[in-house]
N, C-alpha and C positions, 0 to 999 in steps of 0.2 A: 503494499499500499505508500503510496506516495504521500511523503510526510506536509505538513499543511504550512505555506509559506508563513513567515511569520506575521506579515504586514497581513494577512488576510483575517485578521479579527477584527480590524480598525475597521475594515468594508465590512464584514457580519455584522458587526454594532450597528451599522447605521441602515444596514438595506435586508433586513431579517424578515421584514413586513408588518402590517397593523398589528398593533398591539406587544411586538418583539423588539423591534429598532427601539433604540436609545441614545443618549447625547453620551459624549465619549466626558469620561473626568480632563480635568485640567490636566492630570499627569498623563492621563491617555492621549493627549492632544498633541501635548509635547512627543513624546515618543513618535507618533507618525509624523509629525513634521519633521521631527529629527532623522528619518529613516527617507523621504521625500528628499530632504536637503542632501544626503549623503549618496542617493541614486541608489539604494536599498530595497528594490521594489520594482513591480513588472510594470511595463507601459500601460497593461489594461488595466491593473490596480489604480494605478494613480489617476487613470479615468474614472474611474469607477466613486471613488473615494471624495475629489473634488466636488462631481456633479451630485454625488449623495448630498454631501454637505451643502454644496448651493439650494438643493430642492429643500432640504428641511430648515436652512438658515442657523449658522452660529450662534454657539452661546457665549454668554463671555466670560463664561473658565474655559471653553474651547478657542476661541480667539486669543486668550491669552494666554495660555499655551502655547499657542502657535506662534507667538512673538517672542515669549522666554527661548525657544527651540533657536529661533532666526537670530536673535541675539546670541546665543551664545555659540552659534556655526560661525556668527561675525568674529566673536574673543573679545578681549578685552578694548573699548572704544579708548583712542586714541586721547592724550590728553589734550586740551584745549585750554586757554587761559580764564575763556566763559562763552559759554553757549544761553542764549535767554529763549528765545523761543523757536520752538520747531516747527515745520511746514510742509506737511506732505502734500505732494501734487501726483495724484495717480489716477485720474482721470483719464482712459484711454481716447477717449473719440469728442475731441473738445467741439462744442456746437459751437460756443463764444467764444469771445477771444480775451485771452487769460489777462485779465486785468489786474487781478489780486497780484501779478510780481510786481507790481507799481507799489502796490499798498506794502508790500515787504519790502520792496528799497525805500520806502518812503521814513518806515520805522527804522530800517537802518542807519538813513542819513541822520538820524536823532539817536545814536545812542544806542541799537539793540541790537542785537547782536542773532541775526537770524541763519537756521542753515534750513535750509529748503530741499527735500530730495525727491524724483520722483522716475517716471519712464519715458521713454522717448514716444511711443503712441503711436497714435494715426496719424499721417499726412495729409494724405489725398481728400481733398472738402472738410478740414477739419484744422485747427488749428491748437495746435500740442506748444505744452510751457518750454519748451528748447527753441520754437521759432521763435518766440518773444526774446529769448535771454540773447536768443542771438543777433536780433534787430537793434537790442540793446548794449550789444557789443560784450556781453558776457560769455564768459567760456565755461563749459561745466567743469568740476573737478572729477582727476578720474579714480580717486581714492577718498577713505575717509579720513586719511592723513593728511592728505591734500586739503580735505574740506576745513580739518582744525587748523592747520597752518596758515589758509585763507582768512579764516577767522581771528586769527592771531595778529593778521595785517589790518582787517579789515573788520566789517561787522555784515555782510552777506558773504553766503556759499552755496553753489548750488551741486548736490553730488547724485549721478546716475545711478540707479539703481542695478542696469545692466554692467555697470563697472565696479560697484563697491558690494555686490552680494552678486554674480553671474547664474549662482543655483536656483536663486528665486525670480531673478531677470528671465530665466527660461520659462520658469511657469506661465509670464505674460503672453508665451509665444501658443501658447496652446487654444489663448480665445478665438482665432478663427477657425481652429480645428474642431473644437468642442461646440463652438458658437455662442456659448454663455460667458460670461464671466465666473468667475471662483473664487475663494476663501482667500485667494492671496490677495485679489483686489482690496477686500475688507483689511486685512491684517497688515499690511503695511501700512497702512496711514497710521497704523498703532506703535511703529516700529518706533520710532526716537531713538534715531542710531548714537548720537551724541550724548544722552541723556539729557536734554534740558527741561529746567524746569518746571517751564509754561509749555504748553501745545497749544495749535488751532489746525479744525480739522473741519473740514468741508465735506459732507454725504448727499448721495443720490435723492434718497429716500429717506424720509421724517421718522422710521419705525428703527434705522440704525443711529440714531442718534444717542437713545437709553442704552443700543447694544456697546458704543463707543465709551459712554461714559462711563457705561460697569467696569467692563474691561480694562479701561486706563484707572479707575478704582484699583482693581486686584492688582495692576501691575506698580503702584506703588505711583502713578504721576500725579503731582501735588497739585495742578493749576491745568486747567483744559477747558477750550470752550469749543463744542460741536454743533454746526448747523446744516441746515438743508442749503447748500452753495448751488450758483448757475455752474452748471455740468458738473455737480457733484463734487466742486473744488471749492476752496476758503473762499467766498468770492460773494458778497451782498448783493442780493437781486434790489436795486432801490425802490421799485416801483412796489415794491411790498412788504407786510411787517415780515419781522424773521424769529420762529424762536431759539433761542441759544441753551442747549443742555451746560452746563456746566462743573466745574470742581476748582474747588476754593480750600486751600488746604487739607487737599481729599474728603472735603464734604461736598456732596451733588447738592447742585440746585437748576434753576429755570428760570431762562427771565426773556420778555417777548421786545424785540426792539420796534420801533414804529417804523413806518415806508418812510423814506427820504424825496421821492419822487413821485408822490398821490397823485393817479389819474392821469397819468403821463408816462404811458409804454415805451419802455426803450426796446427799440426789435431788434430783439435777442435771436429771434429765428431768423434766419437768412441772412441776418448782417452780416458786411464784406470784411471774410478773414481773411484779414490780410497783419501779419503782425506788426508789419511796420507803421501799422497805425498804434499800435501800445505804445513803441518809441515814440511817435509822433505827438500821442498825448501827455508823453512826460516832457518833452521839449516847448511843447506849445504850439508847434506847428496844427494840430488838432487841437481844437475846441470844443465837446460836445459834454451836456449836462449828465447824461445817465450815466456814462462812463466816470464821469469825475466823481461822482456819487458814488459809484459801486465803488472806486479806490479808496476814498475816504471813508466810505461806512464799511468797510471791512478792516479798514486799518483803527478806526474809533472802536470796534470791538477786541482787536487785538489790546490797543492801547487802557482797556477796562480791565481786560484780562490779567497784563501788567502789573494792574493796580497805580497804573500813571495818571488814571481818572479816577474820581469818585463813585461817577455818574454817567449814565448815556447820553447826555446833553451835555457835558462837560467833554467828553471821551472825543463828540463828533465837531466840537469848536478848536480840540486841539487839532484833530485831523485835516481840518477845514485849513487849520491856520499853517500845519506844518506843510500843506501842499499848496500854498499861497507862495512860501518861503523856498521852496525846494530851487536846488542846485540843479537847471534847468540843463545844463552844457555838459551835464556827471557823465549823461549816458545818452547812446544813440550814435556815437560818431567813433569816435578811437576802440579798438579792442583793448578790452581790461580784463589780464589774465586771472584765474581766481584759483589755477594749479600748477 
């Protein structure tokens, strides 16, 4: 009799059927993800596991277990003088321009050390984060060590998952094969590879807010803000109110931020997805109310999260003042190497 494969028990736990299937414990999720990252399973097992997990949706315990496994796979994070804010960017199909990149740069220009990390994403017909960074003259870091060095020199660094964790990056390549996102799209948002005390996180669907909030709490994340953002990124949609799930010294909360441009819908769908427009907004060559509101509104959420503002109104005023005083010639011209 052929011996059962060690990974088979995780597939079986998820897929036994009605009344018999069960969630994984946090330790089981850790062990399963560790085997996946090591390649210690068959391709058919990987596909079955990812789709069963996608069908049932991850629990906070499973998500935290996955993240712990990836962090251990990465090893001890490189030393950095200070990393304030972790900013994951893992929406693979941007149907809106990534204005949030300017929010991160705005914070960096005002003393906040920001690590942004993400994936290449789909290019044709979409607007990936990398294209906006290129238009701004920012070169991604090739490793977490390079990102730490960039943060020692300045206040912003972007690291590509495909470079700093190829084993996890390859799982994103299964999206066209499986036809669906998988748990990897979820867990990377909580990765926080340099251990920043503050994290801002965008999700596609509101039910994922409490999932990430609870997983972050299990992982010991002290401060976080999670909200449904444009295209699943941490980007404020200015014509609508936004509910933000928070962690403040580990305590869970929730707050509703009002619309910034009510009754004046920005044409997110069908907008011209030219990354050069992101750079043009920074320099002032492009002036549009809704994108500016998206930038300042997103930065305001981060400012309140960071404790730089006491309330929403003060945070928004601070963000708008920072936007008015931004160094317009800083980005969009000369290539700024961060690696």
